C-alpha positions in Angstrom: 102.8 98.1 101.8 102.6 101.0 99.4 102.7 104.7 99.6 100.8 106.8 97.1 101.9 110.4 96.8 99.7 113.0 95.0 101.9 116.0 94.4 99.8 119.1 93.8 101.1 122.3 92.2 99.2 125.2 93.8 99.0 128.9 92.9 101.5 130.9 95.0 100.0 131.9 98.3 97.1 129.4 98.2 98.8 126.3 99.7 97.4 126.7 103.2 93.9 127.1 101.7 94.3 123.8 99.8 96.0 122.0 102.7 93.0 122.9 104.9 90.8 120.8 102.7 92.6 117.7 104.1 92.5 118.7 107.8 89.5 116.6 108.6 89.2 112.8 108.0 87.0 111.9 105.0 85.9 108.7 103.4 89.4 107.5 102.5 90.0 106.8 106.2 87.2 104.2 106.3 88.5 101.9 103.5 90.0 98.5 104.2 93.7 98.5 103.8 94.1 102.2 104.5 97.0 102.8 107.0 97.4 106.5 107.3 97.7 109.9 105.5 100.2 112.7 105.7 99.9 116.1 104.0 103.2 117.8 103.4 103.8 121.4 102.4 107.0 122.0 100.5 109.1 124.9 101.8 111.0 127.5 99.8 109.3 127.3 96.4 109.5 130.1 93.8 107.1 129.7 90.9 104.2 127.9 92.7 103.5 126.2 96.0 103.6 122.5 96.3 101.6 120.1 98.5 102.0 116.3 98.8 99.1 114.2 99.9 100.7 110.9 101.0 98.6 107.8 101.8 99.9 104.5 103.0 98.0 101.3 102.0 98.4 97.7 102.9 98.5 96.8 99.2 97.8 97.9 95.7 94.4 96.2 95.7 93.2 98.2 98.7 94.3 101.5 97.0 92.5 100.5 93.8 89.2 99.8 95.6 89.3 103.3 97.1 90.3 104.9 93.8 87.5 103.3 91.9 84.9 103.9 94.6 81.8 106.0 94.2 83.0 108.3 97.0 86.2 109.1 95.2 84.5 109.8 91.9 82.1 112.1 93.8 85.0 113.9 95.6 87.0 114.3 92.4 84.0 114.9 90.1 83.8 117.4 87.3 83.6 121.1 88.1 81.9 123.9 86.1 84.0 126.3 84.1 83.9 129.1 86.8 85.1 126.7 89.5 87.9 125.5 87.2 89.1 129.1 86.6 89.1 129.9 90.4 90.8 126.6 91.2 94.1 127.2 93.1 95.4 123.8 91.9 97.6 124.1 88.8 98.2 120.4 88.3 98.9 117.1 90.0 100.9 114.0 89.6 100.3 110.6 91.4 103.2 108.4 92.2 103.2 105.0 93.9 106.1 103.5 95.9 106.7 100.1 97.4 107.6 100.6 101.0 110.9 98.6 101.2 111.7 99.3 104.9 110.4 101.4 107.8 112.3 102.1 111.0 110.3 103.0 114.1 111.6 104.3 117.5 113.2 101.7 119.6 
């Protein structure tokens, strides 16, 4: 299993607005190999807010199918200049992790 973490740097004061975009299930939830999603808001930041969108997948291949999908390209498609200027997201970084071990309640 793998965990993919998309860390978003967000303009100060806009993190709840961006987090709300992830409050309803979208197409990612329908893909084979998708396990679950978590959206984390980092506390006590100074320069900018930070949000982590964490998805867990059965394997790299499942994640890649989603990433290359038409739905993903549409959702992450290009924006016009005005939308880019108003965009509260300052930047992002995607990291992948192999899940070595998980502990669940007894």
